[in-house]
PALO-154278 format. One record per residue (C-alpha): residue number from 1; residue in one letter; z, y, x. Coordinates in pm, 1 decimal. Layout:
# residues N
 num residuo       up    north     east
 NUM       a        Z        Y        X
...
//
This chain:
# residues 441
 num residuo       up    north     east
   1       m  -1880.9   6507.0  -3459.5
   2       k  -1925.7   6172.9  -3278.2
   3       f  -2071.3   6360.8  -2981.3
   4       w  -1769.5   6591.9  -2951.9
   5       i  -1523.3   6303.8  -2989.5
   6       l  -1704.5   6114.7  -2713.3
   7       l  -1711.5   6423.3  -2491.3
   8       l  -1342.9   6497.3  -2539.8
   9       t  -1252.1   6134.2  -2476.6
  10       t  -1454.6   6131.1  -2156.0
  11       v  -1289.8   6451.0  -2035.2
  12       a   -943.2   6323.5  -2125.0
  13       f   -977.0   5995.9  -1939.2
  14       s  -1180.9   6107.1  -1638.7
  15       q   -978.3   6214.0  -1338.8
  16       p  -1103.9   6522.6  -1155.6
  17       k  -1177.1   6461.9   -790.6
  18       f  -1227.1   6677.6   -486.1
  19       t  -1478.7   6619.2   -210.5
  20       i  -1451.1   6599.7    166.2
  21       k  -1777.8   6620.6    350.7
  22       g  -1790.0   6559.7    720.6
  23       y  -1977.9   6503.2   1041.3
  24       f  -1856.3   6297.0   1335.8
  25       n  -2093.4   6292.7   1630.6
  26       g  -2189.6   5945.0   1750.8
  27       t  -2059.8   5759.0   1446.5
  28       v  -2376.4   5605.6   1306.8
  29       n  -2303.4   5354.4   1029.0
  30       k  -1930.8   5360.0   1101.3
  31       e  -1672.2   5293.1    831.0
  32       i  -1454.4   5593.4    748.2
  33       i  -1125.1   5538.1    566.4
  34       l   -909.9   5803.3    399.1
  35       k   -546.4   5686.5    376.8
  36       g   -271.5   5858.4    181.9
  37       f    103.1   5803.0    170.9
  38       n    373.0   5714.4    -77.6
  39       a    711.2   5735.2     94.8
  40       l    722.9   5441.5    339.3
  41       d    386.0   5295.0    238.3
  42       d     27.9   5401.0    293.1
  43       t   -264.5   5345.2     59.4
  44       v   -642.6   5372.6     81.7
  45       i   -762.1   5673.2   -117.9
  46       d  -1131.5   5627.6    -43.2
  47       k  -1367.2   5475.0    209.8
  48       t  -1731.5   5516.6    301.4
  49       t  -1982.4   5465.2    583.3
  50       t  -2144.9   5735.8    792.6
  51       d  -2520.6   5775.3    765.4
  52       a  -2773.0   5765.5   1048.9
  53       n  -2670.3   6118.9   1151.3
  54       g  -2293.1   6069.3   1138.5
  55       n  -2245.8   6243.6    804.0
  56       f  -2016.6   6116.1    529.6
  57       t  -1866.7   6209.2    192.5
  58       l  -1523.2   6110.6     58.8
  59       t  -1328.7   6202.6   -253.8
  60       y   -961.0   6229.4   -342.2
  61       p   -796.0   6265.1   -686.9
  62       e   -653.1   6583.9   -827.7
  63       t   -315.8   6409.9   -857.3
  64       y   -281.6   6362.2   -480.5
  65       v   -133.4   6656.9   -291.9
  66       g    -13.4   6574.8     56.7
  67       a   -113.8   6457.3    400.0
  68       a   -373.4   6191.7    468.8
  69       v   -524.8   6020.5    769.2
  70       l   -898.0   6014.4    820.9
  71       e   -961.2   5701.7   1021.6
  72       i  -1272.7   5591.8   1204.4
  73       v  -1228.7   5216.5   1214.2
  74       k  -1130.5   5105.1   1566.6
  75       g  -1158.0   5465.2   1676.7
  76       k  -1014.3   5812.3   1630.9
  77       k   -774.0   5933.2   1362.8
  78       i   -708.2   6282.1   1234.9
  79       v   -447.9   6418.5    993.2
  80       l   -576.9   6612.3    693.8
  81       l   -391.5   6806.9    425.9
  82       l   -522.5   6760.3     72.1
  83       n   -450.8   7012.2   -201.5
  84       h   -724.2   7070.8   -462.2
  85       e   -986.7   7177.5   -207.7
  86       d  -1350.3   7079.6   -157.4
  87       f  -1396.0   7120.8    217.5
  88       t  -1591.0   7016.7    522.6
  89       v  -1463.8   6868.5    847.9
  90       q  -1676.1   6858.8   1162.3
  91       w  -1606.7   6694.6   1496.4
  92       p  -1908.9   6727.6   1726.6
  93       d  -1721.1   6600.1   2036.5
  94       l  -1474.1   6320.9   1960.2
  95       s  -1332.6   6339.6   2312.6
  96       s  -1195.7   6689.2   2254.8
  97       s   -969.5   6789.9   1967.1
  98       k  -1067.4   7152.4   2031.5
  99       t  -1408.1   7089.0   1874.9
 100       l  -1252.9   6975.5   1544.2
 101       s  -1309.6   7237.2   1273.2
 102       f  -1268.1   7286.7    898.5
 103       t  -1469.9   7491.8    650.3
 104       n  -1336.9   7611.8    312.0
 105       s   -988.2   7469.7    370.7
 106       v   -693.2   7707.9    372.8
 107       e   -463.4   7405.5    404.1
 108       n   -608.2   7259.9    721.9
 109       k   -676.3   7593.2    890.9
 110       t   -317.6   7698.8    822.2
 111       f   -190.2   7367.7    955.6
 112       d   -396.8   7395.3   1274.8
 113       s   -302.6   7755.1   1352.5
 114       s     69.0   7711.0   1281.8
 115       q     87.9   7385.6   1474.4
 116       t    -79.7   7551.4   1772.8
 117       l    168.2   7840.4   1750.0
 118       y    460.4   7594.5   1743.6
 119       q    331.3   7405.0   2048.5
 120       n    271.7   7724.5   2246.5
 121       t    616.0   7856.5   2152.6
 122       q    786.0   7537.1   2265.3
 123       e    603.7   7548.4   2598.6
 124       k    719.9   7906.0   2653.0
 125       k   1077.2   7818.8   2559.5
 126       a   1076.8   7523.1   2796.0
 127       g    940.2   7738.4   3078.0
 128       i   1194.0   8015.8   3030.2
 129       t   1482.6   7769.7   2995.6
 130       h   1376.2   7615.6   3325.6
 131       l   1376.3   7957.2   3494.3
 132       l   1718.6   8076.8   3373.5
 133       p   1929.6   7904.4   3645.7
 134       f   1720.0   8071.4   3917.2
 135       y   1820.9   8419.4   3796.8
 136       k   2193.3   8366.9   3745.1
 137       d   2265.4   8616.9   4026.4
 138       e   2021.4   8877.7   3892.0
 139       p   2177.0   9002.1   3564.4
 140       q   1894.8   9236.3   3464.5
 141       k   1621.2   8974.5   3495.6
 142       l   1843.0   8708.5   3346.0
 143       q   1900.1   8925.2   3039.6
 144       f   1524.8   8984.9   3011.1
 145       f   1456.5   8610.7   2993.9
 146       k   1741.0   8552.9   2748.0
 147       t   1599.2   8824.5   2521.7
 148       e   1254.9   8663.1   2539.9
 149       l   1408.8   8327.5   2453.8
 150       s   1595.2   8477.3   2159.2
 151       q   1278.1   8634.6   2022.9
 152       l   1089.5   8308.3   2052.7
 153       e   1350.1   8138.0   1832.5
 154       n   1218.9   8326.2   1528.5
 155       v    845.1   8317.6   1593.7
 156       v    773.4   7990.8   1412.6
 157       s   1014.0   8048.1   1121.6
 158       d    865.8   8395.7   1065.6
 159       d    517.8   8244.7   1065.9
 160       l    614.1   7983.9    805.2
 161       k    759.6   8252.9    577.5
 162       k    417.5   8420.2    561.1
 163       i    250.5   8108.9    416.9
 164       d    193.1   8120.1     40.6
 165       s    430.8   7883.5   -142.9
 166       k    130.5   7724.8   -318.0
 167       v    -11.3   7613.1     16.2
 168       y    110.6   7261.0     93.6
 169       a     77.9   7325.0    468.5
 170       g    390.6   7542.9    457.8
 171       y    607.5   7258.9    330.3
 172       y    442.0   6998.9    553.3
 173       l    489.7   7209.5    865.8
 174       k    855.3   7269.2    778.5
 175       i    917.5   6894.0    767.2
 176       k    708.0   6812.0   1072.2
 177       i    870.5   7085.7   1277.6
 178       l   1217.3   6973.7   1167.1
 179       a   1149.5   6622.3   1298.5
 180       a   1015.5   6765.8   1624.6
 181       n   1308.5   7006.0   1661.7
 182       m   1561.0   6726.0   1613.4
 183       q   1395.5   6531.8   1894.7
 184       l   1369.1   6832.5   2126.6
 185       s   1719.2   6961.0   2065.9
 186       s   1874.2   6624.0   2147.8
 187       k   1708.5   6644.3   2490.4
 188       r   1682.8   7014.4   2574.5
 189       y   1895.6   7219.1   2333.0
 190       p   2192.3   7002.1   2222.9
 191       e   2378.9   7306.6   2092.1
 192       q   2112.3   7342.3   1820.4
 193       l   2116.4   6982.0   1700.8
 194       a   2393.6   7023.4   1439.4
 195       a   2194.6   7293.2   1257.8
 196       y   1887.4   7070.2   1238.7
 197       i   2095.2   6776.8   1114.7
 198       d   2227.7   7001.8    837.6
 199       q   1867.3   7084.4    743.0
 200       f   1788.6   6713.2    733.8
 201       k   2079.6   6647.0    495.5
 202       e   1953.1   6918.8    260.4
 203       l   1612.4   6752.3    215.5
 204       d   1515.7   6605.1   -121.0
 205       f   1377.6   6261.6    -36.5
 206       s   1247.8   6222.5   -392.2
 207       d   1021.7   6528.8   -360.9
 208       d    657.5   6428.1   -412.2
 209       r    557.7   6661.0   -130.3
 210       l    772.2   6456.4    107.3
 211       l    663.8   6123.3    -42.4
 212       h    300.8   6211.5     34.1
 213       s    364.9   6365.7    375.9
 214       g    342.0   6054.1    591.6
 215       l    657.2   6181.7    764.5
 216       y    911.6   5980.6    564.9
 217       d    969.7   5708.2    824.3
 218       e    947.7   5952.4   1115.6
 219       l   1226.5   6163.5    966.9
 220       l   1456.7   5864.1    915.5
 221       q   1382.0   5714.7   1256.8
 222       t   1438.3   6049.8   1428.1
 223       f   1764.1   6112.7   1244.0
 224       v   1902.8   5778.6   1364.1
 225       a   1772.2   5819.5   1719.5
 226       v   1928.1   6162.8   1781.1
 227       n   2268.6   6054.1   1649.0
 228       m   2309.1   5698.3   1774.4
 229       n   2447.5   5788.6   2118.2
 230       r   2693.8   6055.0   2005.2
 231       e   3067.9   5991.2   2011.3
 232       d   3088.2   6079.8   1641.7
 233       k   2772.9   5883.5   1559.9
 234       y   2909.9   5690.4   1264.4
 235       q   3037.0   6001.4   1091.2
 236       r   2699.4   6169.3   1144.5
 237       l   2497.9   5864.2   1037.7
 238       n   2709.9   5796.4    730.7
 239       e   2690.2   6157.3    615.4
 240       g   2313.4   6150.1    656.9
 241       t   2286.9   5818.5    472.7
 242       d   2490.7   5957.2    182.3
 243       a   2272.6   6267.3    161.0
 244       v   1946.6   6070.2    160.4
 245       l   2065.2   5820.3   -102.7
 246       k   2210.6   6092.5   -326.3
 247       s   1877.2   6276.2   -329.8
 248       l   1710.1   5956.1   -455.9
 249       n   1935.9   5899.0   -757.8
 250       a   1651.9   5977.1   -998.2
 251       k   1424.7   5715.7   -838.1
 252       p   1627.2   5391.7   -816.0
 253       e   1341.2   5171.0   -694.8
 254       l   1258.6   5409.7   -411.9
 255       k   1630.2   5442.6   -339.5
 256       q   1656.8   5067.6   -282.3
 257       n   1350.3   5059.6    -57.6
 258       c   1467.7   5358.8    144.1
 259       a   1815.7   5206.5    177.1
 260       e   1658.7   4882.3    298.9
 261       y   1453.6   5072.3    557.2
 262       l   1757.3   5259.2    691.8
 263       f   1968.1   4941.7    681.8
 264       n   1713.5   4755.7    896.3
 265       i   1706.5   5039.6   1150.1
 266       y   2086.5   5026.8   1179.3
 267       e   2086.5   4648.1   1213.9
 268       k   1817.2   4646.5   1485.3
 269       k   2007.7   4907.5   1683.8
 270       s   2341.4   4722.9   1635.4
 271       l   2486.8   5018.5   1443.8
 272       f   2681.7   4780.4   1223.7
 273       e   2938.8   5029.5   1096.4
 274       a   2651.7   5238.6    959.4
 275       s   2497.1   4923.9    808.1
 276       e   2822.0   4837.8    637.0
 277       h   2871.7   5189.5    502.0
 278       l   2519.1   5190.1    356.9
 279       a   2552.9   4839.1    212.6
 280       m   2882.2   4912.3     41.1
 281       s   2747.1   5242.1    -94.2
 282       m   2457.9   5058.8   -258.4
 283       l   2676.3   4776.0   -391.6
 284       n   2920.2   5025.6   -543.7
 285       d   2648.2   5246.4   -690.8
 286       k   2688.6   5203.9  -1068.6
 287       n   2372.7   5405.0  -1138.7
 288       c   2142.8   5176.9   -937.8
 289       n   2090.0   4820.7  -1060.1
 290       l   1996.7   4630.3   -746.6
 291       d   1721.9   4371.3   -768.5
 292       s   1796.9   4022.1   -632.8
 293       k   1640.1   4092.3   -294.2
 294       h   1846.8   4401.0   -225.9
 295       q   2159.1   4247.5   -376.2
 296       a   2133.8   3970.3   -115.1
 297       l   2054.1   4219.4    159.8
 298       f   2364.5   4430.4    102.1
 299       e   2599.1   4148.0      0.0
 300       q   2606.6   4052.3    367.8
 301       y   2866.6   4322.8    416.4
 302       r   3082.6   4217.1    125.1
 303       k   3053.3   3842.2     93.9
 304       m   2922.8   3765.4    443.5
 305       a   3098.2   4029.7    651.3
 306       t   3241.6   3954.7    993.8
 307       g   3578.9   3786.2    946.9
 308       k   3484.4   3628.0    614.1
 309       t   3472.4   3248.7    576.0
 310       a   3116.3   3118.6    553.4
 311       p   3027.8   2880.8    267.3
 312       d   3004.8   2508.0    338.0
 313       i   2657.4   2353.8    367.9
 314       v   2574.5   1998.0    266.5
 315       f   2317.4   1834.5    495.6
 316       e   2068.5   1580.9    367.8
 317       n   2024.3   1456.9    722.6
 318       p   2266.3   1327.1    851.9
 319       q   2311.3   1199.6    497.7
 320       k   2557.0   1401.8    288.3
 321       s   2746.4   1541.0    585.5
 322       h   2891.2   1892.1    575.7
 323       l   2896.2   2200.2    794.1
 324       y   3274.3   2194.8    762.5
 325       d   3275.9   1841.8    912.4
 326       l   3162.4   1980.1   1249.3
 327       k   3462.8   2028.3   1478.1
 328       n   3290.8   2244.6   1738.4
 329       r   3454.7   2563.2   1862.3
 330       y   3143.7   2757.5   1757.3
 331       k   2865.5   2687.8   1507.7
 332       l   2546.6   2886.9   1502.5
 333       v   2381.5   2867.2   1160.3
 334       v   2013.5   2964.4   1178.5
 335       f   1788.5   3023.1    877.7
 336       g   1413.5   3013.0    944.5
 337       a   1080.8   2854.7    857.7
 338       s    761.2   2728.7   1014.3
 339       w    563.3   3011.3    851.3
 340       c    787.6   3281.0    999.9
 341       q    624.4   3436.8   1307.0
 342       k    951.6   3587.5   1429.6
 343       c   1111.4   3241.6   1404.3
 344       t    846.5   3092.7   1630.1
 345       e    942.0   3358.2   1886.4
 346       e   1322.1   3354.0   1859.8
 347       i   1409.8   2989.4   1791.5
 348       p   1247.5   2852.4   2110.9
 349       k   1470.0   3097.1   2301.7
 350       l   1772.6   2922.9   2152.0
 351       k   1648.4   2596.8   2303.1
 352       t   1668.3   2743.0   2653.4
 353       f   2039.3   2818.0   2604.4
 354       y   2139.1   2524.6   2386.9
 355       e   2263.2   2275.5   2647.4
 356       d   2449.4   2543.5   2840.8
 357       w   2617.1   2677.7   2527.8
 358       k   2704.6   2329.0   2411.4
 359       n   2864.3   2231.2   2744.1
 360       k   3029.3   2562.3   2826.9
 361       y   3139.8   2686.0   2483.8
 362       n   3132.5   2371.5   2267.6
 363       l   2873.1   2534.2   2044.1
 364       e   2654.9   2349.2   1794.3
 365       i   2343.0   2486.2   1626.0
 366       v   2256.0   2412.4   1265.7
 367       f   1906.3   2501.5   1149.0
 368       i   1840.5   2552.3    776.7
 369       s   1471.8   2566.8    694.7
 370       l   1312.1   2759.9    411.0
 371       d   1000.1   2543.0    427.3
 372       t    880.9   2397.9     98.1
 373       k    640.8   2141.3    241.5
 374       k    792.3   1843.7    420.3
 375       a    501.5   1789.0    659.5
 376       e    522.4   2147.2    785.7
 377       y    899.8   2123.0    814.6
 378       d    878.7   1794.4   1010.6
 379       r    627.4   1938.9   1255.5
 380       f    836.9   2248.5   1309.7
 381       v   1171.5   2079.6   1378.8
 382       k   1054.8   1765.0   1560.2
 383       d   1158.7   1899.5   1902.2
 384       f   1479.7   2069.4   1793.2
 385       p   1780.4   1909.0   1969.8
 386       w   2026.7   2022.0   1702.0
 387       i   2095.3   1949.1   1335.0
 388       s   1807.8   2055.0   1110.5
 389       n   1809.0   2049.9    733.3
 390       t   1603.4   2150.1    428.9
 391       d   1598.8   2084.0     56.2
 392       l   1238.7   2215.9     32.8
 393       k   1345.4   2480.0   -220.7
 394       g   1263.5   2778.9      0.0
 395       w   1429.9   3102.8   -109.5
 396       e   1592.2   2919.1   -400.7
 397       s   1781.2   2685.9   -167.0
 398       k   2158.3   2690.4   -226.3
 399       p   2253.4   2772.2    136.7
 400       v   1994.8   3052.8    141.2
 401       t   2139.4   3220.4   -167.5
 402       e   2503.0   3156.6    -72.0
 403       y   2451.1   3307.1    274.5
 404       c   2269.8   3609.3    124.4
 405       v   1959.2   3545.6    333.7
 406       f   1685.7   3800.8    264.7
 407       a   1472.4   3761.1    577.3
 408       t   1398.6   3511.7    852.2
 409       p   1528.4   3443.1   1103.4
 410       t   1886.6   3509.7    994.3
 411       m   2175.7   3384.8   1209.3
 412       y   2551.8   3356.4   1170.6
 413       l   2788.4   3261.5   1452.9
 414       l   3098.8   3086.8   1313.4
 415       d   3419.9   2972.8   1478.5
 416       a   3596.6   2637.5   1430.6
 417       q   3754.0   2763.5   1106.4
 418       n   3408.2   2870.1    979.1
 419       q   3492.5   3238.4   1002.5
 420       i   3198.0   3466.3   1074.5
 421       k   3232.0   3606.8   1426.1
 422       l   2888.3   3762.9   1468.5
 423       k   2561.6   3818.0   1281.7
 424       p   2331.7   3807.6   1585.0
 425       i   1974.7   3928.0   1593.0
 426       s   1868.6   3752.4   1915.1
 427       a   1954.2   3474.5   2158.5
 428       e   2037.3   3737.0   2419.9
 429       q   2296.9   3895.9   2191.9
 430       i   2460.0   3555.8   2135.5
 431       k   2467.7   3494.4   2510.9
 432       s   2630.3   3833.0   2576.0
 433       w   2891.0   3779.6   2303.2
 434       l   2985.2   3433.3   2430.5
 435       e   3020.3   3561.4   2787.9
 436       l   3231.2   3854.9   2670.4
 437       h   3464.3   3621.4   2477.0
 438       q   3468.3   3347.0   2738.3
 439       k   3837.3   3405.4   2807.5
 440       d   3908.2   3316.1   2444.6
 441       n   3747.3   2974.8   2477.8
//
């Protein structure tokens, strides 16, 4: 009885694993890392070291179905698909991808063959599209090429339909090809872009197959890139944002992280209307309780939106003076810290413009540090020609929380009445804004 209880307990708590055996020529005693994905993050599934002949063995859990990257440290990388298979991968010539082969893996063989078909089809389409203008005066030949082009449109989709639904490669290829088609259509076939955007909006971003695909960030980045230069960009971006967030309703933590990722893309590309739409959607979402970090992130567009009055700041040095006491036409409030690498890059750029801005636009800079150690703060600000201040409370500092600061550096350009005119992301953006509004000075 004790034996059977022990056996059943062992079986219940042990997690079945699958094995990947491999050979990489010329990789003696090299570390091999198998990385998987979880939405926007990657994680190490297993790691090992090749033997004296370049052979290695890795394992992955039964619970992981998705894409992975097999990485030779400081060397080559290959994408693998994992789905309950024990298989072998061989790469006798690392300089040629054509020598890469798989044994006993329906997933990876399917992926390779379908990806090759897609690439060949796109090359043919590009070639025929290039030829069409040369045959505009020869109707019969022109029609021949158009027919060929039409037939090529269905080659890949027909191939994907033949893949068994249990094979992960079918889903993975659908997503990968969608991202590629969005990119291609924006450059070569703009008339097809709307259809691919509709496919994007139908995706379930909470689907485990997508979470483990390693394509999560590529999809979001591509969606923004192909829409950002369109005349109706904000309508397109906002509709896409709504679709993505709605699909994540059942996973509120992932929803917040995905919203943050999209928000940061919009901010970096100065797509502020899309940022505001996303922020207000998250703030008004009664089914998603935002954590403090994301509350601060999105509150920028409610409490700290352009046109709002910025909170007063009390400075310890000069003693007990206030931000509101400054009578300058413009005030640039900068939040940063000595430990922030981006701050060490951006803040020195402000120094190069400071005197010019001060003389030409009557602008003053106020630096609020998130440092918690006085010695580090003193070293960092000793050469700053503007007002610098800290209460050594870091992220708990009153100005930091009142200004909804969630990252460093964060900057706000205020006018004489302390209204927010701009939330700049660089010294160059501030310079351009001041020059554009010079007539108002």
